N, C-alpha and C positions, 0 to 999 in steps of 0.2 A: 480392454476398455480404453477409451480415449483419455488424454490428460484432463480434459474438462470434466468428464464423468468421474474420474478418480478424485479430482479436487472437490467436486460437488458431494460425492459420497463420504469422503474422509474428513473434509474440513468445513465446507460451506453449510451443508445440511446439519451436522452436529452442532455448529455454532449458531444456527438459525439465521444465517446471513442470506435472507430471502431475496435481496435485491442485488446480489453479487453474482456475476457470471463471467466466464471466460468463453466468449462465443466464437464459433467458427466464422470464417469470412464468406460473405456472399460473393457472387460473380462481380458485383459492382464495387467491391472493396469495403463495403460497409459491414458492420457486425451483424450477424444473424441473431438479432434481438427480438424478443416477443414484442408485439405492438405496444403493450403498456410500458415496458422498459425503454423502448425506442422513443416513445413520447416524452419520457423523462430525461433522455440524454441531452446534455447541454451543448451549446455551440462552443467549439474550440477556436482559439485565436492564435495566430502566429505571434512571434516576439514583437513584430511591428504593430500589433493591435488589429490587423486585418483578419476577418473570418478565415478559418482554415478548414476547407472542405465542408461537409455537412455533419450535423449531429449524428452520432452513431458511426462515423468514420473510424475504422480500426487501423490505427498506426502500428507499425512494428519495424524493427531493424532487420528481422529475419522473417522468412516466409515458410515456416513449418509449424504444425499444430502446437499450441501451447505457448507461442511466443508473442501473440498480439496483445493489445490492450485489454485489460479487464475493465468491466463496468461495475460500479457499486453505488451505494448511497452513503450519505454522511452518517445515518443511523447504523448501517452495517459496519462502517469503518470504525466508529466509536465502540461498537460491540466487539470487534476484532481486537482493538487495543485493550479493552477491558479484559478480554479472555487471556491475552498475552501477559497481562499484569496479575493474573490469578484473581481477578475481581468478578468473575462470572462463573456460573457452574459449567464445568467442562469435564467430559469423560476423561478418566485418568490417563489413558494411553495418548490421547490427543494433547492433554496438558503437558505430559512429559516430552512429547515431540516439539511442542512450541517452546518449551524451556531449553531443549537441546539446540534448537535453531538460533537461540540467542547466545549460546556459549562461544566464547572467543576461541578461534582455531589458529589464526595466522596474524602476526603483527604486520601491518602494512606501513606503519610509521611509528615513531616513538610514542605517540599519543593516540593512535588508532589501531584497531584490530578488526579483522574480518571474521564474522561468525558464518554459519551456514546460510542464513537468510538476512541477517542484519549486520550492521557495522557497529562497533562499540567505540565511542568517543570518550577519551579520558582527559579532555581539556577542562573538565570540571569535576568536582567531587560532590556527590556520587556520579559515576559515569552515566552517559546517555547512550541508550541502545536506539539506533535509528536506521531509517532507510529512506533514501531519496528515490523519486521516480518521475516519469514523464517523458514526453517526446516533443514534437514540434507543435502540438495543439493543447497540451495540458502539462501541469507540473504538480508534484505531490511531495509531502514530507510526513513521515511517521516518526515520532520521537517518544521515548519512554525513559523514565527513571524508575526501574523496577523496585529498587530499595525503598523508594518513597511512594510507590503505587500512583505515579503521576504519568499521564500520557497526553499526547496531542496529535491531531491530524490536521494538516493544512492542504486544501485543495484549491488549485488555481486553474481556471479554464483558459490559460494562456501558456504557450509552450516556451521552452528554453529559459524558464525562470528557476531560481534556486531559493526556495523558501526555508532552507535548512537553518541559516543563521538566525532568522526571525524565530523559528521554532525552538532553537536552542536557548535564545534569550528568554523566551516565555517559560520554558522548562526550568531554567536556572532561577528565574524570579519566583516561580511557584515553589521550588525546592528550598529557597531561602526563607520562606515563611515559617 
């Protein structure tokens, strides 16, 4: 089975993430999205503010299956964060896997550790479990404070931005309440 099929079967379908896909690339370099999802794809912009390619363009650093951009919706990403925080009904094996992906494995600096899928930032208490993403046409940030059941997703349709500091400030402010 392809990585996209595996992801769909084991993660996306069980979490009911119906607008999230890891599409293959068409001959034209755009994602092989269904017509309804392609119609919802937003225009990406370069750091300069100029449009970057067409909506549905699939950026990647690598050219093998499973390494291109995923496409999703704000609703699906909020549901994904809620599931990672244990705030949504999730099949026990998948919940265990999501928690294991947050577990710190390697210290990458005195205040940061790498987990399987996330980074753990110890610059505040409680720590923030986070992941940056993006390429030259979009930027993203996922941040969670699992001990407080707080999470945030920031999506920017402009590349080469780093919304992490804004996300961390929001999370710290929410945790301080």
